[in-house]
Backbone as XML, in Angstrom:
<?xml version="1.0"?>
<chain id="A" units="angstrom">
  <residue number="1" name="MET">
    <atom name="N" x="144.778" y="49.894" z="56.153"/>
    <atom name="CA" x="143.722" y="49.151" z="55.493"/>
    <atom name="C" x="142.375" y="49.783" z="55.806"/>
  </residue>
  <residue number="2" name="PRO">
    <atom name="N" x="141.526" y="49.851" z="54.830"/>
    <atom name="CA" x="140.198" y="50.408" z="55.108"/>
    <atom name="C" x="139.365" y="49.442" z="55.947"/>
  </residue>
  <residue number="3" name="ARG">
    <atom name="N" x="138.460" y="50.027" z="56.701"/>
    <atom name="CA" x="137.537" y="49.247" z="57.517"/>
    <atom name="C" x="136.121" y="49.718" z="57.243"/>
  </residue>
  <residue number="4" name="ILE">
    <atom name="N" x="135.200" y="48.820" z="57.426"/>
    <atom name="CA" x="133.786" y="49.158" z="57.365"/>
    <atom name="C" x="133.256" y="49.053" z="58.787"/>
  </residue>
  <residue number="5" name="VAL">
    <atom name="N" x="132.671" y="50.144" z="59.267"/>
    <atom name="CA" x="132.116" y="50.183" z="60.619"/>
    <atom name="C" x="130.610" y="49.954" z="60.530"/>
  </residue>
  <residue number="6" name="VAL">
    <atom name="N" x="130.133" y="49.050" z="61.359"/>
    <atom name="CA" x="128.705" y="48.762" z="61.452"/>
    <atom name="C" x="128.275" y="49.044" z="62.888"/>
  </residue>
  <residue number="7" name="ASP">
    <atom name="N" x="127.321" y="49.952" z="63.054"/>
    <atom name="CA" x="126.756" y="50.243" z="64.371"/>
    <atom name="C" x="125.348" y="49.666" z="64.445"/>
  </residue>
  <residue number="8" name="VAL">
    <atom name="N" x="125.056" y="49.021" z="65.565"/>
    <atom name="CA" x="123.756" y="48.390" z="65.793"/>
    <atom name="C" x="123.237" y="48.890" z="67.137"/>
  </residue>
  <residue number="9" name="MET">
    <atom name="N" x="121.974" y="49.311" z="67.159"/>
    <atom name="CA" x="121.348" y="49.816" z="68.389"/>
    <atom name="C" x="120.026" y="49.090" z="68.638"/>
  </residue>
  <residue number="10" name="PRO">
    <atom name="N" x="119.646" y="48.987" z="69.907"/>
    <atom name="CA" x="118.319" y="48.433" z="70.191"/>
    <atom name="C" x="117.242" y="49.337" z="69.581"/>
  </residue>
  <residue number="11" name="LYS">
    <atom name="N" x="116.176" y="48.728" z="69.095"/>
    <atom name="CA" x="115.060" y="49.528" z="68.576"/>
    <atom name="C" x="114.526" y="50.415" z="69.704"/>
  </residue>
  <residue number="12" name="PRO">
    <atom name="N" x="114.008" y="51.594" z="69.358"/>
    <atom name="CA" x="113.545" y="52.533" z="70.396"/>
    <atom name="C" x="112.503" y="51.935" z="71.348"/>
  </residue>
  <residue number="13" name="GLU">
    <atom name="N" x="111.669" y="51.033" z="70.860"/>
    <atom name="CA" x="110.613" y="50.473" z="71.705"/>
    <atom name="C" x="111.099" y="49.327" z="72.597"/>
  </residue>
  <residue number="14" name="ILE">
    <atom name="N" x="112.347" y="48.917" z="72.424"/>
    <atom name="CA" x="112.913" y="47.825" z="73.217"/>
    <atom name="C" x="113.576" y="48.398" z="74.469"/>
  </residue>
  <residue number="15" name="LEU">
    <atom name="N" x="113.289" y="47.796" z="75.617"/>
    <atom name="CA" x="113.936" y="48.216" z="76.861"/>
    <atom name="C" x="115.431" y="47.946" z="76.770"/>
  </residue>
  <residue number="16" name="ASP">
    <atom name="N" x="116.224" y="48.810" z="77.379"/>
    <atom name="CA" x="117.678" y="48.687" z="77.346"/>
    <atom name="C" x="118.197" y="48.691" z="78.782"/>
  </residue>
  <residue number="17" name="PRO">
    <atom name="N" x="118.182" y="47.533" z="79.457"/>
    <atom name="CA" x="118.592" y="47.500" z="80.854"/>
    <atom name="C" x="120.055" y="47.895" z="81.062"/>
  </residue>
  <residue number="18" name="GLN">
    <atom name="N" x="120.939" y="47.578" z="80.107"/>
    <atom name="CA" x="122.339" y="47.978" z="80.245"/>
    <atom name="C" x="122.468" y="49.498" z="80.171"/>
  </residue>
  <residue number="19" name="GLY">
    <atom name="N" x="121.762" y="50.106" z="79.232"/>
    <atom name="CA" x="121.775" y="51.562" z="79.132"/>
    <atom name="C" x="121.225" y="52.211" z="80.391"/>
  </residue>
  <residue number="20" name="LYS">
    <atom name="N" x="120.164" y="51.623" z="80.942"/>
    <atom name="CA" x="119.571" y="52.156" z="82.177"/>
    <atom name="C" x="120.560" y="52.054" z="83.337"/>
  </residue>
  <residue number="21" name="ALA">
    <atom name="N" x="121.290" y="50.942" z="83.429"/>
    <atom name="CA" x="122.288" y="50.777" z="84.488"/>
    <atom name="C" x="123.417" y="51.794" z="84.329"/>
  </residue>
  <residue number="22" name="ILE">
    <atom name="N" x="123.852" y="52.023" z="83.104"/>
    <atom name="CA" x="124.904" y="53.008" z="82.852"/>
    <atom name="C" x="124.422" y="54.404" z="83.227"/>
  </residue>
  <residue number="23" name="ALA">
    <atom name="N" x="123.179" y="54.730" z="82.876"/>
    <atom name="CA" x="122.624" y="56.043" z="83.211"/>
    <atom name="C" x="122.609" y="56.241" z="84.724"/>
  </residue>
  <residue number="24" name="GLY">
    <atom name="N" x="122.231" y="55.196" z="85.460"/>
    <atom name="CA" x="122.225" y="55.285" z="86.922"/>
    <atom name="C" x="123.623" y="55.473" z="87.483"/>
  </residue>
  <residue number="25" name="ALA">
    <atom name="N" x="124.590" y="54.758" z="86.913"/>
    <atom name="CA" x="125.982" y="54.884" z="87.368"/>
    <atom name="C" x="126.520" y="56.284" z="87.092"/>
  </residue>
  <residue number="26" name="LEU">
    <atom name="N" x="126.187" y="56.839" z="85.955"/>
    <atom name="CA" x="126.622" y="58.202" z="85.639"/>
    <atom name="C" x="126.085" y="59.190" z="86.674"/>
  </residue>
  <residue number="27" name="GLN">
    <atom name="N" x="124.818" y="59.038" z="87.028"/>
    <atom name="CA" x="124.212" y="59.921" z="88.033"/>
    <atom name="C" x="124.950" y="59.799" z="89.370"/>
  </residue>
  <residue number="28" name="ARG">
    <atom name="N" x="125.231" y="58.548" z="89.774"/>
    <atom name="CA" x="125.927" y="58.327" z="91.051"/>
    <atom name="C" x="127.340" y="58.897" z="91.036"/>
  </residue>
  <residue number="29" name="LEU">
    <atom name="N" x="127.945" y="58.990" z="89.866"/>
    <atom name="CA" x="129.295" y="59.552" z="89.747"/>
    <atom name="C" x="129.291" y="61.065" z="89.570"/>
  </residue>
  <residue number="30" name="GLY">
    <atom name="N" x="128.091" y="61.655" z="89.638"/>
    <atom name="CA" x="127.990" y="63.104" z="89.531"/>
    <atom name="C" x="127.901" y="63.624" z="88.106"/>
  </residue>
  <residue number="31" name="GLN">
    <atom name="N" x="127.785" y="62.737" z="87.156"/>
    <atom name="CA" x="127.637" y="63.135" z="85.754"/>
    <atom name="C" x="126.141" y="63.314" z="85.471"/>
  </residue>
  <residue number="32" name="THR">
    <atom name="N" x="125.627" y="64.492" z="85.762"/>
    <atom name="CA" x="124.180" y="64.704" z="85.747"/>
    <atom name="C" x="123.653" y="65.301" z="84.453"/>
  </residue>
  <residue number="33" name="GLY">
    <atom name="N" x="124.493" y="65.478" z="83.458"/>
    <atom name="CA" x="124.057" y="66.115" z="82.223"/>
    <atom name="C" x="123.394" y="65.187" z="81.228"/>
  </residue>
  <residue number="34" name="PHE">
    <atom name="N" x="123.222" y="63.918" z="81.588"/>
    <atom name="CA" x="122.685" y="62.946" z="80.638"/>
    <atom name="C" x="121.333" y="62.440" z="81.114"/>
  </residue>
  <residue number="35" name="SER">
    <atom name="N" x="120.344" y="62.487" z="80.257"/>
    <atom name="CA" x="119.001" y="62.060" z="80.652"/>
    <atom name="C" x="118.726" y="60.598" z="80.303"/>
  </residue>
  <residue number="36" name="GLU">
    <atom name="N" x="119.447" y="60.039" z="79.334"/>
    <atom name="CA" x="119.202" y="58.659" z="78.916"/>
    <atom name="C" x="120.463" y="58.111" z="78.266"/>
  </residue>
  <residue number="37" name="VAL">
    <atom name="N" x="120.664" y="56.802" z="78.422"/>
    <atom name="CA" x="121.767" y="56.108" z="77.757"/>
    <atom name="C" x="121.195" y="54.892" z="77.065"/>
  </residue>
  <residue number="38" name="ARG">
    <atom name="N" x="121.616" y="54.669" z="75.828"/>
    <atom name="CA" x="121.274" y="53.451" z="75.094"/>
    <atom name="C" x="122.585" y="52.807" z="74.687"/>
  </residue>
  <residue number="39" name="GLN">
    <atom name="N" x="122.738" y="51.535" z="74.977"/>
    <atom name="CA" x="123.970" y="50.836" z="74.641"/>
    <atom name="C" x="123.757" y="49.988" z="73.398"/>
  </residue>
  <residue number="40" name="GLY">
    <atom name="N" x="124.680" y="50.121" z="72.461"/>
    <atom name="CA" x="124.608" y="49.343" z="71.233"/>
    <atom name="C" x="125.874" y="48.547" z="71.010"/>
  </residue>
  <residue number="41" name="LYS">
    <atom name="N" x="126.059" y="48.132" z="69.760"/>
    <atom name="CA" x="127.227" y="47.341" z="69.376"/>
    <atom name="C" x="127.903" y="48.012" z="68.179"/>
  </residue>
  <residue number="42" name="ARG">
    <atom name="N" x="129.226" y="47.890" z="68.117"/>
    <atom name="CA" x="129.998" y="48.400" z="66.989"/>
    <atom name="C" x="130.865" y="47.253" z="66.468"/>
  </residue>
  <residue number="43" name="PHE">
    <atom name="N" x="130.815" y="47.053" z="65.161"/>
    <atom name="CA" x="131.633" y="46.047" z="64.502"/>
    <atom name="C" x="132.556" y="46.760" z="63.524"/>
  </residue>
  <residue number="44" name="GLU">
    <atom name="N" x="133.802" y="46.316" z="63.429"/>
    <atom name="CA" x="134.743" y="46.848" z="62.460"/>
    <atom name="C" x="135.200" y="45.705" z="61.567"/>
  </residue>
  <residue number="45" name="LEU">
    <atom name="N" x="134.895" y="45.819" z="60.290"/>
    <atom name="CA" x="135.249" y="44.797" z="59.307"/>
    <atom name="C" x="136.433" y="45.311" z="58.495"/>
  </residue>
  <residue number="46" name="THR">
    <atom name="N" x="137.599" y="44.702" z="58.636"/>
    <atom name="CA" x="138.781" y="45.131" z="57.897"/>
    <atom name="C" x="138.735" y="44.537" z="56.496"/>
  </residue>
  <residue number="47" name="VAL">
    <atom name="N" x="139.048" y="45.366" z="55.519"/>
    <atom name="CA" x="138.959" y="44.971" z="54.113"/>
    <atom name="C" x="140.362" y="44.873" z="53.533"/>
  </residue>
  <residue number="48" name="GLU">
    <atom name="N" x="140.639" y="43.781" z="52.865"/>
    <atom name="CA" x="141.882" y="43.636" z="52.122"/>
    <atom name="C" x="141.697" y="44.329" z="50.776"/>
  </residue>
  <residue number="49" name="GLY">
    <atom name="N" x="142.488" y="45.344" z="50.519"/>
    <atom name="CA" x="142.375" y="46.053" z="49.246"/>
    <atom name="C" x="141.325" y="47.142" z="49.289"/>
  </residue>
  <residue number="50" name="GLU">
    <atom name="N" x="140.777" y="47.419" z="48.125"/>
    <atom name="CA" x="139.825" y="48.519" z="47.949"/>
    <atom name="C" x="138.408" y="48.115" z="48.365"/>
  </residue>
  <residue number="51" name="VAL">
    <atom name="N" x="137.681" y="49.070" z="48.924"/>
    <atom name="CA" x="136.278" y="48.835" z="49.262"/>
    <atom name="C" x="135.437" y="49.158" z="48.033"/>
  </residue>
  <residue number="52" name="THR">
    <atom name="N" x="134.935" y="48.126" z="47.412"/>
    <atom name="CA" x="134.090" y="48.294" z="46.227"/>
    <atom name="C" x="132.626" y="48.324" z="46.645"/>
  </residue>
  <residue number="53" name="GLN">
    <atom name="N" x="131.765" y="48.660" z="45.727"/>
    <atom name="CA" x="130.322" y="48.642" z="46.007"/>
    <atom name="C" x="129.881" y="47.235" z="46.392"/>
  </residue>
  <residue number="54" name="GLU">
    <atom name="N" x="130.476" y="46.224" z="45.782"/>
    <atom name="CA" x="130.129" y="44.837" z="46.097"/>
    <atom name="C" x="130.505" y="44.498" z="47.549"/>
  </residue>
  <residue number="55" name="ILE">
    <atom name="N" x="131.693" y="44.918" z="47.974"/>
    <atom name="CA" x="132.127" y="44.677" z="49.362"/>
    <atom name="C" x="131.222" y="45.421" z="50.338"/>
  </residue>
  <residue number="56" name="LEU">
    <atom name="N" x="130.891" y="46.666" z="50.002"/>
    <atom name="CA" x="130.013" y="47.455" z="50.868"/>
    <atom name="C" x="128.631" y="46.808" z="50.968"/>
  </residue>
  <residue number="57" name="GLU">
    <atom name="N" x="128.144" y="46.278" z="49.856"/>
    <atom name="CA" x="126.847" y="45.599" z="49.877"/>
    <atom name="C" x="126.920" y="44.322" z="50.711"/>
  </residue>
  <residue number="58" name="GLN">
    <atom name="N" x="128.053" y="43.612" z="50.658"/>
    <atom name="CA" x="128.230" y="42.423" z="51.498"/>
    <atom name="C" x="128.196" y="42.812" z="52.973"/>
  </residue>
  <residue number="59" name="ALA">
    <atom name="N" x="128.818" y="43.927" z="53.308"/>
    <atom name="CA" x="128.811" y="44.402" z="54.695"/>
    <atom name="C" x="127.394" y="44.759" z="55.130"/>
  </residue>
  <residue number="60" name="ARG">
    <atom name="N" x="126.646" y="45.418" z="54.260"/>
    <atom name="CA" x="125.250" y="45.756" z="54.599"/>
    <atom name="C" x="124.424" y="44.487" z="54.818"/>
  </residue>
  <residue number="61" name="HIS">
    <atom name="N" x="124.642" y="43.506" z="53.972"/>
    <atom name="CA" x="123.902" y="42.245" z="54.103"/>
    <atom name="C" x="124.276" y="41.547" z="55.409"/>
  </residue>
  <residue number="62" name="ALA">
    <atom name="N" x="125.579" y="41.489" z="55.717"/>
    <atom name="CA" x="126.022" y="40.887" z="56.977"/>
    <atom name="C" x="125.434" y="41.635" z="58.170"/>
  </residue>
  <residue number="63" name="ALA">
    <atom name="N" x="125.351" y="42.963" z="58.058"/>
    <atom name="CA" x="124.824" y="43.780" z="59.154"/>
    <atom name="C" x="123.377" y="43.423" z="59.462"/>
  </residue>
  <residue number="64" name="THR">
    <atom name="N" x="122.587" y="43.175" z="58.430"/>
    <atom name="CA" x="121.162" y="42.912" z="58.655"/>
    <atom name="C" x="120.843" y="41.447" z="58.895"/>
  </residue>
  <residue number="65" name="THR">
    <atom name="N" x="121.760" y="40.538" z="58.533"/>
    <atom name="CA" x="121.451" y="39.114" z="58.670"/>
    <atom name="C" x="122.257" y="38.397" z="59.746"/>
  </residue>
  <residue number="66" name="LEU">
    <atom name="N" x="123.425" y="38.935" z="60.101"/>
    <atom name="CA" x="124.289" y="38.243" z="61.049"/>
    <atom name="C" x="124.665" y="39.108" z="62.254"/>
  </residue>
  <residue number="67" name="LEU">
    <atom name="N" x="124.994" y="40.361" z="62.008"/>
    <atom name="CA" x="125.507" y="41.223" z="63.074"/>
    <atom name="C" x="124.405" y="41.833" z="63.935"/>
  </residue>
  <residue number="68" name="SER">
    <atom name="N" x="123.184" y="41.796" z="63.458"/>
    <atom name="CA" x="122.070" y="42.356" z="64.221"/>
    <atom name="C" x="120.916" y="41.362" z="64.270"/>
  </residue>
  <residue number="69" name="ASN">
    <atom name="N" x="120.067" y="41.565" z="65.254"/>
    <atom name="CA" x="118.824" y="40.807" z="65.354"/>
    <atom name="C" x="117.709" y="41.762" z="64.930"/>
  </residue>
  <residue number="70" name="PRO">
    <atom name="N" x="117.180" y="41.629" z="63.708"/>
    <atom name="CA" x="116.222" y="42.608" z="63.198"/>
    <atom name="C" x="114.918" y="42.706" z="63.996"/>
  </residue>
  <residue number="71" name="VAL">
    <atom name="N" x="114.662" y="41.757" z="64.861"/>
    <atom name="CA" x="113.458" y="41.815" z="65.681"/>
    <atom name="C" x="113.602" y="42.887" z="66.765"/>
  </residue>
  <residue number="72" name="ILE">
    <atom name="N" x="114.811" y="43.025" z="67.317"/>
    <atom name="CA" x="114.998" y="43.940" z="68.442"/>
    <atom name="C" x="116.048" y="45.019" z="68.200"/>
  </residue>
  <residue number="73" name="GLU">
    <atom name="N" x="116.757" y="44.966" z="67.046"/>
    <atom name="CA" x="117.841" y="45.916" z="66.799"/>
    <atom name="C" x="117.725" y="46.553" z="65.421"/>
  </residue>
  <residue number="74" name="ASP">
    <atom name="N" x="118.250" y="47.774" z="65.317"/>
    <atom name="CA" x="118.357" y="48.481" z="64.042"/>
    <atom name="C" x="119.826" y="48.669" z="63.698"/>
  </residue>
  <residue number="75" name="VAL">
    <atom name="N" x="120.157" y="48.497" z="62.432"/>
    <atom name="CA" x="121.485" y="48.865" z="61.950"/>
    <atom name="C" x="121.442" y="50.367" z="61.718"/>
  </residue>
  <residue number="76" name="THR">
    <atom name="N" x="122.261" y="51.117" z="62.432"/>
    <atom name="CA" x="122.203" y="52.575" z="62.345"/>
    <atom name="C" x="123.291" y="53.168" z="61.470"/>
  </residue>
  <residue number="77" name="ARG">
    <atom name="N" x="124.332" y="52.364" z="61.172"/>
    <atom name="CA" x="125.403" y="52.901" z="60.327"/>
    <atom name="C" x="126.187" y="51.763" z="59.704"/>
  </residue>
  <residue number="78" name="VAL">
    <atom name="N" x="126.477" y="51.913" z="58.420"/>
    <atom name="CA" x="127.442" y="51.079" z="57.699"/>
    <atom name="C" x="128.279" y="52.068" z="56.922"/>
  </residue>
  <residue number="79" name="GLU">
    <atom name="N" x="129.532" y="52.258" z="57.350"/>
    <atom name="CA" x="130.347" y="53.334" z="56.797"/>
    <atom name="C" x="131.793" y="52.883" z="56.631"/>
  </residue>
  <residue number="80" name="VAL">
    <atom name="N" x="132.410" y="53.305" z="55.547"/>
    <atom name="CA" x="133.826" y="53.030" z="55.307"/>
    <atom name="C" x="134.668" y="54.063" z="56.022"/>
  </residue>
  <residue number="81" name="ILE">
    <atom name="N" x="135.670" y="53.596" z="56.765"/>
    <atom name="CA" x="136.623" y="54.512" z="57.376"/>
    <atom name="C" x="138.029" y="54.080" z="56.978"/>
  </residue>
  <residue number="82" name="VAL">
    <atom name="N" x="138.909" y="55.063" z="56.836"/>
    <atom name="CA" x="140.305" y="54.786" z="56.542"/>
    <atom name="C" x="141.096" y="55.107" z="57.793"/>
  </residue>
  <residue number="83" name="ASP">
    <atom name="N" x="141.928" y="54.176" z="58.215"/>
    <atom name="CA" x="142.708" y="54.350" z="59.436"/>
    <atom name="C" x="143.680" y="55.494" z="59.278"/>
  </residue>
  <residue number="84" name="ALA">
    <atom name="N" x="143.491" y="56.534" z="60.068"/>
    <atom name="CA" x="144.320" y="57.732" z="59.989"/>
    <atom name="C" x="145.702" y="57.531" z="60.573"/>
  </residue>
  <residue number="85" name="THR">
    <atom name="N" x="145.917" y="56.417" z="61.288"/>
    <atom name="CA" x="147.219" y="56.196" z="61.908"/>
    <atom name="C" x="148.206" y="55.501" z="60.991"/>
  </residue>
  <residue number="86" name="ILE">
    <atom name="N" x="147.753" y="55.047" z="59.833"/>
    <atom name="CA" x="148.656" y="54.376" z="58.902"/>
    <atom name="C" x="149.744" y="55.365" z="58.477"/>
  </residue>
  <residue number="87" name="GLY">
    <atom name="N" x="150.976" y="54.962" z="58.642"/>
    <atom name="CA" x="152.087" y="55.812" z="58.263"/>
    <atom name="C" x="152.387" y="56.920" z="59.254"/>
  </residue>
  <residue number="88" name="ALA">
    <atom name="N" x="151.733" y="56.901" z="60.402"/>
    <atom name="CA" x="151.923" y="57.973" z="61.393"/>
    <atom name="C" x="152.791" y="57.491" z="62.554"/>
  </residue>
  <residue number="89" name="GLY">
    <atom name="N" x="153.756" y="56.633" z="62.241"/>
    <atom name="CA" x="154.685" y="56.209" z="63.261"/>
    <atom name="C" x="154.304" y="54.930" z="63.973"/>
  </residue>
  <residue number="90" name="GLU">
    <atom name="N" x="153.241" y="54.279" z="63.564"/>
    <atom name="CA" x="152.848" y="53.015" z="64.213"/>
    <atom name="C" x="153.352" y="51.846" z="63.422"/>
  </residue>
</chain>
């Protein structure tokens, strides 16, 4: 079944304490190649049947009105993906 992926990230001007904590943990674990971490959210909306323009527009609307807080977050991606594991022995 196709899915629509919605990624939401904190706006650049918003502090990200979770990302900062992860960055500190990476440093303590010896992973020194990363200068900054920002933590966001990913939503996967499974679609029954075909993804039409109307369904995609509904997903975009949900992304901006329900899945994100437009005051502090940006929707960075709304994309259709097809599960590559279908028919692959699962």
